[in-house]
C-alpha positions in Angstrom: 24.4 5.6 5.8 27.7 4.9 7.6 29.3 8.5 7.7 26.3 11.2 7.2 24.0 9.4 9.1 26.4 7.9 11.9 25.1 4.5 11.7 28.9 3.0 11.9 27.7 -0.3 13.1 25.0 -0.7 10.4 24.8 -4.4 8.6 24.3 -3.5 4.9 23.5 -6.4 2.6 22.3 -7.1 -0.7 18.9 -8.2 -2.5 18.6 -11.8 -3.2 20.9 -11.8 -6.5 21.7 -8.2 -6.4 25.5 -8.9 -6.5 25.4 -11.8 -9.6 23.1 -9.6 -11.7 25.5 -6.5 -12.1 27.6 -9.2 -13.8 25.0 -9.6 -16.7 25.9 -6.5 -18.3 23.8 -3.8 -19.1 23.1 -1.3 -17.0 26.5 -2.0 -14.5 28.9 -3.8 -17.8 30.6 -5.6 -14.4 32.7 -8.5 -16.3 32.6 -11.0 -14.5 31.5 -12.4 -10.7 34.6 -12.0 -9.2 34.8 -8.3 -10.3 31.0 -8.0 -9.2 31.6 -9.4 -5.3 34.7 -7.0 -5.0 33.4 -3.8 -6.1 29.8 -4.6 -3.8 31.8 -5.4 -0.7 34.3 -2.7 -0.9 31.4 0.0 -1.2 29.9 -1.3 1.8 28.4 -4.6 1.0 28.5 -7.1 4.6 26.1 -9.4 3.3 25.1 -10.7 -0.1 22.0 -12.8 -0.1 20.7 -15.1 -3.0 24.5 -16.2 -4.7 27.0 -17.3 -4.6 29.1 -14.4 -5.7 31.4 -13.8 -2.7 32.7 -17.3 -2.7 35.4 -15.6 -5.5 36.8 -12.8 -2.6 39.6 -14.8 -1.6 41.0 -14.9 -4.9 39.9 -11.1 -4.7 42.5 -10.5 -1.8 45.2 -12.5 -3.3 44.9 -9.6 -6.4 44.3 -7.0 -4.2 41.2 -5.8 -5.3 39.8 -6.4 -1.6 41.3 -5.5 1.5 41.5 -7.8 4.5 40.7 -4.6 6.5 37.5 -4.5 4.7 36.8 -8.2 5.0 37.0 -8.6 9.1 35.0 -5.3 9.4 31.8 -7.1 7.0 32.7 -10.3 9.2 32.5 -8.3 12.3 29.4 -6.2 11.7 27.6 -10.1 10.7 28.8 -11.6 13.7 27.6 -8.5 16.0 24.7 -9.2 14.9 24.3 -12.5 15.9 25.5 -12.1 18.8 22.8 -9.9 20.1 20.0 -12.2 18.4 21.6 -14.9 20.8 22.8 -16.9 17.8 25.4 -18.3 19.9 23.8 -18.8 23.1 22.1 -21.8 24.5 18.6 -21.4 23.4 17.5 -21.5 26.9 18.7 -18.0 27.3 16.7 -16.8 23.9 13.4 -15.2 24.5 12.1 -16.0 21.2 12.6 -20.1 21.5 10.4 -20.1 24.7 7.2 -18.9 22.3 4.8 -21.4 22.0 3.1 -22.8 18.8 0.0 -21.3 20.5 0.8 -17.9 20.6 0.9 -18.1 16.5 -2.5 -17.1 15.5 -3.5 -16.0 19.4 -6.4 -13.8 19.9 -5.0 -11.2 20.3 -3.1 -11.1 16.6 -6.2 -11.9 15.1 -7.4 -8.7 16.5 -4.2 -6.6 15.5 -4.4 -8.3 11.9 -8.0 -7.2 11.6 -7.9 -4.3 13.0 -5.0 -3.8 10.2 -6.7 -4.9 7.4 -9.6 -2.2 8.4 -7.3 0.6 8.8 -6.1 -0.2 4.9 -9.2 0.3 3.8 -9.4 3.8 1.5 -12.7 4.0 0.3 -12.4 6.1 -2.9 -15.6 6.9 -3.9 -19.6 6.8 -2.0 -22.1 8.3 -3.7 -24.8 7.4 -1.1 -24.8 4.0 -1.0 -22.5 3.0 2.1 -23.3 1.6 4.5 -25.1 -1.2 3.5 -28.2 -2.7 5.3 -28.3 -5.6 6.5 -30.8 -8.6 5.3 -30.8 -7.1 2.1 -30.3 -9.3 -1.2 -26.2 -9.2 -2.2 -24.5 -10.6 -5.1 -20.7 -11.0 -5.0 -19.5 -11.5 -8.4 -15.7 -11.2 -10.0 -12.7 -13.3 -9.3 -12.0 -12.4 -5.4 -14.8 -13.4 -4.4 -13.7 -17.0 -3.6 -10.4 -16.1 -3.3 -8.4 -16.8 0.4 -4.6 -17.6 -0.9 -5.0 -14.0 -2.7 -5.8 -12.1 0.1 -2.1 -12.2 0.6 0.7 -10.8 -1.4 3.0 -13.1 -3.2 4.9 -13.9 0.8 2.9 -14.9 3.1 3.6 -17.0 6.1 2.1 -21.1 7.0 -1.5 -21.1 7.7 -2.2 -21.1 11.0 -5.5 -23.5 11.7 -3.3 -26.0 11.9 -5.6 -29.5 11.1 -2.6 -32.2 11.5 0.1 -30.7 13.9 2.8 -27.3 13.3 4.1 -30.2 10.7 1.2 -29.6 8.3 2.3 -28.6 4.8 -1.3 -28.1 2.9 -1.5 -24.6 3.0 -5.4 -25.0 1.8 -5.8 -21.3 3.7 -8.9 -23.3 5.1 -9.0 -21.2 8.3 -9.6 -17.6 5.6 -12.7 -16.2 5.4 -13.6 -15.6 1.7 -14.8 -12.0 0.7 -18.0 -14.0 -0.5 -18.3 -15.8 3.6 -17.7 -12.9 5.5 -20.2 -11.0 3.4 -23.0 -13.3 4.0 -22.1 -13.7 7.3 -22.2 -9.9 7.8 -25.9 -9.9 6.2 -27.5 -12.6 7.5 -25.1 -13.9 10.8 -26.8 -17.4 10.6 -25.8 -18.0 6.6 -23.7 -20.6 6.1 -22.5 -20.4 2.1 -21.1 -23.5 0.5 -17.6 -23.9 -0.1 -15.9 -24.1 -3.7 -14.6 -22.2 -6.1 -15.8 -21.0 -9.6 -19.4 -22.1 -8.7 -22.5 -19.7 -8.0 -22.9 -19.9 -4.0 -27.5 -19.9 -4.2 -29.2 -19.9 -0.2 -30.4 -17.2 1.5 -30.1 -13.3 0.9 -25.9 -13.7 -0.4 -25.1 -15.1 -4.2 -22.0 -15.3 -5.4 -20.1 -16.5 -8.8 -16.4 -15.4 -10.1 -17.9 -14.8 -13.8 -14.4 -14.3 -15.5 -11.2 -15.3 -14.1 -8.0 -13.1 -13.5 -6.4 -12.8 -16.6 -7.3 -14.9 -20.3 -10.3 -14.7 -22.2 -13.3 -16.8 -21.0 -16.1 -15.5 -20.1 -17.9 -18.3 -20.1 -19.4 -17.2 -16.3 -20.9 -14.2 -17.3 -24.4 -15.3 -18.3 -24.4 -16.6 -14.5 -23.4 -13.9 -13.0 -25.8 -11.4 -14.7 -28.6 -13.7 -13.4 -27.3 -13.2 -10.2 -26.8 -9.8 -10.8 -30.4 -9.5 -11.9 -32.0 -10.5 -8.7 -30.0 -9.2 -6.3 -30.7 -5.6 -4.6 -27.4 -4.6 -4.3 -24.3 -6.2 -6.3 -20.7 -6.0 -4.9 -18.1 -6.2 -7.8 -14.6 -8.2 -6.4 -12.2 -7.4 -8.7 -8.6 -6.6 -9.2 -4.7 -9.2 -9.3 -3.2 -11.4 -7.4 0.5 -11.9 -6.1 0.9 -15.6 -7.5 4.3 -16.4 -9.3 2.4 -18.6 -11.5 0.4 -15.8 -12.9 2.4 -13.0 -14.3 0.4 -10.1 -13.0 1.9 -8.8 -10.0 4.9 -10.5 -8.3 8.6 -10.0 -7.6 11.0 -10.1 -10.3 8.2 -9.2 -12.7 7.3 -5.3 -14.4 3.7 -4.7 -15.5 3.5 -3.6 -19.0 -0.3 -2.1 -17.6 -1.8 -0.8 -15.0 -5.4 -1.5 -16.4 -7.2 -4.2 -15.0 -6.4 -7.7 -16.5 -8.1 -9.8 -18.6 -12.2 -9.7 -19.2 -12.7 -7.9 -15.3 -13.3 -4.0 -16.9 -15.6 -5.7 -19.6 -16.9 -8.0 -16.9 -18.0 -4.7 -14.3 -19.2 -3.3 -17.6 -22.0 -6.2 -18.3 -22.7 -5.8 -14.7 -23.3 -2.2 -14.1 -25.5 -2.1 -17.4 -27.9 -4.1 -14.9 -28.2 -0.5 -13.0 -28.1 -2.6 -9.8 -26.8 0.2 -6.7 -23.4 -1.4 -7.1 -20.3 -1.1 -5.3 -16.5 -1.9 -6.9 -14.0 -3.7 -4.1 -10.5 -3.8 -5.9 -7.7 -6.3 -4.4 -4.4 -5.6 -5.6 -0.9 -4.9 -4.7 -0.3 -2.2 -7.1 -1.8 1.2 -8.8 -4.7 0.3 -10.9 -6.1 2.3 -13.8 -9.6 2.5 -13.3 -10.4 5.8 -15.4 -13.7 3.5 -17.5 -15.0 3.3 -13.9 -15.1 7.0 -12.9 -17.8 9.3 -13.8 -16.5 11.5 -16.7 -17.6 14.6 -14.5 -18.6 15.3 -11.1 -22.1 14.4 -10.6 -22.7 12.5 -13.3 -23.0 8.4 -12.8 -22.1 7.6 -16.3 -18.6 7.2 -17.8 -16.8 8.5 -20.7 -18.1 5.4 -22.5 -22.1 6.1 -21.3 -22.1 3.1 -18.8 -23.0 3.7 -15.1 -20.2 3.4 -12.7 -19.8 2.4 -9.8 -21.9 4.1 -7.0 -19.3 3.2 -4.5 -15.4 1.8 -4.6 -12.8 0.6 -1.8 -9.3 -0.4 -2.1 -8.8 -3.0 0.1 -4.6 -3.5 -1.3 -4.1 -7.0 -0.2 -5.9 -7.2 3.4 -4.4 -10.3 4.5 -5.8 -13.0 6.8 -8.9 -11.2 7.5 -9.6 -9.1 4.5 -12.4 -10.1 3.7 -14.2 -9.9 7.4 -12.9 -6.4 7.2 -14.2 -5.1 4.0 -17.5 -7.0 5.0 -17.6 -5.1 8.2 -16.6 -1.5 6.1 -19.6 -2.1 3.3 -22.4 -2.2 6.6 -20.6 0.0 8.6 -19.8 -1.5 11.7 -16.5 0.5 11.5 -15.4 4.0 10.2 -11.8 4.1 10.2 -10.5 4.3 6.9 -7.3 5.0 5.9 -5.5 7.3 3.5 -4.0 6.0 0.0 -0.1 5.3 0.4 0.6 5.9 -3.5 -0.9 8.2 -6.5 -3.6 5.6 -8.9 -2.7 7.1 -12.6 -4.6 6.8 -15.5 -4.0 4.4 -17.6 -2.1 6.5 -20.4 0.3 7.4 -17.7 2.3 3.7 -18.8 2.9 5.1 -21.7 4.8 8.0 -19.8 7.1 6.5 -18.6 9.6 4.0 -18.8 10.3 0.5 -17.5 14.0 1.2 -17.4 14.2 4.6 -16.0 14.1 4.6 -12.0 14.8 7.7 -11.5 11.5 9.9 -10.4 12.5 13.2 -10.7 12.6 12.9 -14.6 9.9 14.5 -16.7 6.9 13.1 -16.2 8.2 12.8 -12.7 7.1 9.8 -10.5 4.9 9.3 -7.1 3.2 12.3 -5.8 6.3 14.6 -5.4 7.7 14.7 -8.8 4.7 14.3 -11.0 1.7 17.5 -11.7 -0.1 15.8 -14.1 -3.5 14.8 -13.9 -4.2 12.1 -11.7 -7.6 9.5 -10.6 -6.6 9.6 -6.7 -3.8 11.6 -4.9 -1.6 9.9 -2.5 -2.9 10.3 0.9 -6.8 10.6 -0.5 -9.3 9.1 1.1 -13.1 9.4 2.3 -15.0 8.2 5.3 -18.8 7.8 6.1 -18.4 11.0 8.1 -17.5 14.4 7.1 -14.8 16.3 8.8 -14.1 19.7 9.2 -10.0 20.4 9.5 -9.0 23.7 10.8 -5.1 24.6 12.2 -3.0 27.3 13.7 0.3 27.5 14.4 0.5 27.9 18.6 4.5 27.8 19.7 7.2 29.5 17.2 9.9 30.0 19.8 12.7 29.0 16.9 12.6 26.2 13.7 13.5 23.8 16.6 10.3 24.5 18.4 7.4 24.8 16.5 3.9 23.8 17.0 0.9 23.2 15.4 -2.6 22.6 16.5 -5.5 21.3 14.4 -9.1 21.3 15.3 -10.9 18.1 13.8 -14.4 18.0 13.7 -17.1 14.8 12.7 -20.0 17.3 11.5 -21.4 13.5 9.9 -23.8 10.9 11.3 -21.4 8.2 11.9 -18.9 7.8 15.1 -15.2 7.5 12.6 -11.2 8.1 12.8 -9.6 10.6 10.6 -6.1 10.8 9.5 -4.7 14.8 9.5 -1.9 15.2 7.0 1.3 17.7 6.9 3.3 18.7 3.5 6.1 20.5 3.4 6.4 23.0 0.3 9.6 24.2 -0.6 9.5 28.0 -1.8 8.2 28.1 -5.1 11.1 30.6 -6.2 13.7 26.9 -5.7 12.6 25.9 -9.3 15.1 26.8 -11.5 17.2 28.2 -9.3 19.2 25.1 -8.0 20.5 22.4 -9.6 18.7 19.5 -8.8 14.9 18.5 -8.9 12.5 20.4 -5.3 9.5 18.5 -4.7 6.0 19.5 -5.1 5.4 18.9 -1.7 6.5 16.1 0.8 4.9 14.2 3.2 6.5 15.0 6.9 4.1 13.9 9.5 0.4 12.8 10.0 -1.9 11.7 12.8 -5.1 9.1 13.0 -7.6 10.5 15.7 -11.0 9.0 16.4 -13.8 11.5 16.6 -17.8 10.7 17.8 -20.3 12.5 16.0 -20.9 16.0 16.5 -17.9 16.4 18.1 -14.6 18.0 17.8 -10.9 16.5 19.0 -7.5 18.9 19.1 -4.6 17.4 17.4 -1.0 18.5 17.9 1.6 18.5 15.9 5.6 19.1 17.2 7.8 19.8 14.6 11.5 20.5 14.5 11.5 22.7 11.2 15.3 23.0 10.5 14.9 19.5 10.5 11.8 19.2 8.2 11.7 22.2 6.0 15.2 20.9 4.4 15.6 19.2 0.6 17.7 16.9 -0.6 20.0 18.3 -3.0 21.7 16.3 -6.0 24.0 14.8 -3.6 21.8 13.1 -1.1 22.4 15.6 1.7 19.4 17.9 3.4 20.3 21.7 2.8 18.2 24.3 4.4 17.1 27.1 1.7 15.9 30.5 2.9 12.7 32.1 1.3 8.5 32.0 2.1 7.9 27.8 3.3 4.7 26.4 3.2 2.7 24.0 5.2 -0.4 22.3 4.4 -2.8 20.4 7.3 -5.5 18.2 5.0 -7.5 15.3 5.1 -6.9 14.6 1.3 -9.8 15.5 0.4 -10.5 18.9 1.3 -7.4 21.3 1.6 -7.7 22.4 5.5 -5.3 24.7 6.1 -1.6 26.4 4.8 1.0 28.3 6.9 3.6 30.3 5.9 7.1 29.7 7.4 9.5 32.4 6.4 13.6 31.2 6.7 16.2 33.6 6.5 19.3 31.7 5.7 22.9 33.3 3.7 22.9 30.7 1.5 20.3 29.5 -1.5 
């Protein structure tokens, strides 16, 4: 960071408790906190967070394990950043102190929150169900039907719909619309479903029920959910995980031993899908979920490998935040067609058995992430559908040198809806590098992307200006970027269909 990248004044600090954890044994085998602190600071750590191991540094200086010069360097970097933040200036001179409480949750911020949630939704499947028509009978079923707090991950700010001044500590998230409420309001603008959790919502054309809990084996709500599903024209299954520390599903400091839906949620989905109603599955979660058994056994099929109907549409919502319920509703009814792309690979359930929880090297067999895993996946990194169909055609425009390469892509909207598409650009290193160099070579690597709005029936040009002398480099075993000669390939795609693959031949004097 400070030598190769030239960031000489960069401030380096530990994760919470990370320094003290190195003295707990395997795999570091550091015997004492004092030794852990000395190793950390002498290897570049300026600030320790979450523990007090650095309190032993004075003794380490006396013993010679830590130099006074290094300690002064760390203190200097720390103070320099505090000066830049204005922490030693009068409050009247610091711009952050002039921000009024009214700026929190301001209309422009709420608009941005909704926009982020909408662009973060990924459409994984749509067999003609979406967009939904309004005014139909809808049953929203599953444990995420009523969640407010669980639209967030395990880190979130205080709620901003205050009811008792800015000192109010009652974090009941009352201002957050549930998925049930948002869908009901979108389906029937004048509807007002009752508040509450773990009870059926009736009235109007939208009904909701949680059915089962996120974890555990209680299926007492199944019969009520089935009854509501039978009466509906369309079912929305709201399933997933939560980031609460009280529930060991997914949160900081906890490793999942399974990537399947927790609890009885998959079985609950089967029972609802057996009703043979048009169904959309909405997943709210923070890490990949293996939904093998909720996908068709073959292309064109509507059944899974167990002979059970699969959802007609699947939306990956992640943890969409304060306006996530509204974003989901707008997407379901086609009010917004600007879907995102997967920022991760979704693996089959068996993948959890292929890799070790204790192995963090993503290059080792069978590999992790889209860069190094070559096996079968459910959905690839970068995948994401749209309510429209896009055609992408790319070509090289300028190629003066490796430093100055320009490519243009014509993005044509062939579908009936205006919408946004994301054009992605990947680098594929020469295929003959594998086995001829002493370090792993990625299968491919994302080097750029652009989101573009295209009206139905029209096309828009997207331009990529690429410095290939930098972007075609491959990281070697020492973390150095190296350029290799040979036939490099550039893949332009929207993640759904392979649009264009262009070749770049590089001649260099070494491998």
